[in-house]
C-alpha positions in Angstrom: 45.1 3.6 46.4 44.7 5.9 43.4 45.2 8.9 45.7 48.5 7.4 47.0 49.7 6.8 43.5 48.9 10.4 42.6 50.9 11.6 45.5 53.8 9.3 44.7 53.8 10.3 41.1 53.7 14.1 42.1 56.6 13.5 44.4 58.6 11.8 41.6 58.0 14.6 39.1 59.0 17.2 41.8 62.3 15.4 42.4 62.9 15.1 38.7 62.3 18.9 38.3 64.4 19.8 41.3 67.2 17.5 40.1 67.1 19.2 36.6 67.2 22.6 38.3 70.1 21.6 40.4 72.2 20.3 37.5 71.4 23.4 35.5 72.4 25.6 38.4 75.8 23.8 38.8 76.4 24.3 35.0 75.5 28.1 35.2 77.8 28.6 38.1 80.6 26.7 36.6 80.3 28.8 33.4 80.2 32.1 35.5 83.5 31.0 37.2 85.2 30.1 33.8 84.0 33.2 32.1 85.3 35.5 34.8 88.8 34.1 34.8 89.5 32.7 31.3 91.2 35.9 30.3 93.6 35.7 33.4 95.2 32.3 32.0 98.1 34.0 30.2 99.6 30.9 28.6 99.0 27.2 28.4 102.3 25.3 28.2 102.0 22.4 25.8 104.8 19.9 25.0 108.1 21.0 26.3 108.3 23.5 29.0 109.2 26.6 27.0 107.7 30.0 26.9 107.5 32.1 23.8 108.7 35.8 23.9 105.0 37.1 24.1 104.1 34.9 27.2 107.4 35.7 28.8 107.0 39.4 28.3 103.5 39.4 29.8 104.4 37.4 32.8 107.6 39.6 33.4 105.4 42.7 33.3 103.0 41.1 35.9 105.8 41.5 38.6 104.7 38.6 40.7 105.6 38.1 44.3 105.7 34.3 43.8 104.8 31.4 41.7 102.4 29.1 43.4 102.4 25.4 42.5 99.2 23.6 43.6 99.3 20.0 44.9 98.0 17.1 42.8 98.6 13.9 44.6 101.7 11.6 44.7 102.5 8.1 43.6 104.4 7.2 46.7 106.5 8.9 49.4 109.2 10.2 46.9 107.3 10.4 43.5 104.8 13.0 42.3 101.9 12.0 40.3 102.0 12.8 36.5 99.9 16.0 37.1 101.9 17.2 40.0 105.2 16.5 38.1 103.9 18.6 35.2 103.0 21.5 37.5 106.4 21.3 39.3 108.2 21.3 35.9 106.3 24.4 34.7 106.6 26.2 38.0 110.4 25.6 38.2 110.7 26.7 34.6 108.9 29.9 35.3 111.2 30.5 38.4 114.4 29.8 36.3 113.1 32.3 33.6 113.2 35.0 36.3 109.4 35.5 36.2 109.1 35.5 40.2 111.7 35.4 42.9 109.9 32.8 45.0 108.1 29.4 44.6 105.2 28.7 46.9 104.5 24.8 47.1 101.1 24.1 48.6 99.5 20.8 49.1 98.0 18.3 51.6 100.3 17.2 54.4 97.5 16.1 56.7 98.7 12.6 57.1 102.2 10.9 57.6 101.4 8.5 54.8 100.4 11.4 52.4 102.9 14.2 52.3 102.7 16.0 49.0 104.9 18.8 50.3 107.8 16.5 51.0 107.7 15.3 47.5 107.3 18.7 46.0 110.0 20.2 48.0 112.6 17.5 47.3 111.7 17.6 43.6 112.2 21.4 43.3 115.5 21.2 45.4 116.8 18.4 43.0 116.0 20.7 40.1 118.4 23.3 41.5 116.0 25.8 43.1 117.7 27.4 46.2 116.1 26.4 49.4 115.6 29.9 50.7 113.5 30.7 47.6 111.3 27.7 48.3 108.2 28.2 50.5 106.0 25.3 51.7 102.4 25.4 52.7 101.8 22.1 54.6 98.1 23.0 55.2 97.0 23.5 51.6 94.1 20.9 52.2 92.0 22.5 49.4 92.4 25.1 46.6 90.5 27.5 48.8 92.8 26.9 51.7 95.9 27.3 49.6 94.7 30.7 48.0 93.5 31.9 51.4 96.8 31.1 53.1 99.0 32.5 50.3 97.5 35.9 51.4 97.0 35.5 55.1 100.1 33.3 56.0 102.6 34.1 53.4 101.4 37.6 52.7 101.6 37.3 48.9 99.7 39.9 46.9 100.5 39.1 43.2 100.8 35.4 42.2 101.4 33.4 39.1 99.2 30.2 39.7 100.5 27.0 38.1 98.0 24.1 37.7 96.3 22.4 34.8 93.8 24.5 32.7 90.6 22.8 34.0 91.7 23.7 37.7 92.9 27.2 36.8 89.4 28.8 36.6 88.6 27.9 40.1 91.9 28.8 41.6 91.9 32.2 39.9 88.3 33.0 40.8 89.0 32.3 44.5 92.1 34.3 44.4 90.5 37.2 42.9 87.5 37.2 45.3 90.0 37.0 48.2 91.7 40.2 47.1 94.7 38.6 45.4 96.0 39.8 42.0 96.4 36.5 40.1 97.2 35.1 36.7 97.5 31.4 35.6 99.9 29.4 33.6 98.4 26.1 32.5 100.7 23.1 33.0 98.9 20.5 30.7 101.8 18.5 29.3 99.9 15.4 28.4 96.5 13.9 28.5 95.7 12.6 32.0 93.7 9.4 33.1 90.2 10.2 34.2 89.9 13.7 32.6 86.2 13.5 32.0 85.4 12.5 35.6 87.8 15.1 36.8 86.0 17.8 34.9 82.7 16.7 36.3 84.1 16.8 40.0 85.6 20.3 39.1 82.2 21.6 38.1 80.9 20.7 41.6 83.9 22.2 43.2 83.4 25.4 41.3 79.8 25.5 42.6 81.0 25.0 46.2 83.6 27.5 46.2 81.6 30.0 44.3 79.5 30.4 47.5 82.3 29.8 49.9 84.2 32.9 48.7 81.1 35.0 49.4 81.4 34.3 53.1 85.2 34.3 53.0 85.4 31.5 55.6 88.7 30.7 57.3 91.0 28.0 56.1 91.2 24.8 58.1 94.5 26.0 59.7 95.8 29.4 60.5 99.3 30.1 61.8 101.9 32.7 62.1 102.9 34.8 59.2 105.7 33.6 56.9 106.3 36.6 54.6 107.1 35.5 51.0 109.6 38.3 50.8 111.9 36.5 53.2 113.6 33.1 53.4 111.5 30.1 52.8 113.7 27.8 55.1 111.5 28.3 58.2 108.5 26.8 56.2 110.1 23.5 55.3 109.5 21.6 58.4 111.9 18.9 57.5 
């Protein structure tokens, strides 16, 4: 019996050590991703969506092919979540400021009952963005897929990425590792419910995508090219 207890105790200690090492590895990888991309976040928008002259000049000099707005959930079939609304407002403000000629809206349209793209497209059109300048990626099921398809399907090379700051690090890291030239504009307009839990999940996602970009796996869906330099009407699917 004592021998069995010793074996159980040793296994317990091994599990604890492995758990600690796993947590440490996730923290280290998360910090690597953040440190590699923090200088590529040009400007964090706080409060009203306004861009000071310095940020405007930096973004203008970047000469982007498009502004990518990453999906963030919807409240219902016609209403963006608070996080998504803020991303859209910032992306639209960038477009109207003349900082890129096209808007690339990317999100999850995997189910009839959850169509982020429908909501994002209608919101941007209602804000006065011309339909031909709006490109829709209906298969942006993940940040990795969105960044990969921006290159492989939409043939963009230089992208301004719009999302909240916590998410920027991973999006930019993926983009850079896939060969894109990317900068980020943070769309944090308020505090969001569940920020602490969201940051914990994001650390795990950084860990996952840190290794995913190493093998450069294909996105869930491919498709024919829709060059960002042309008209976005063909991508709307409505």
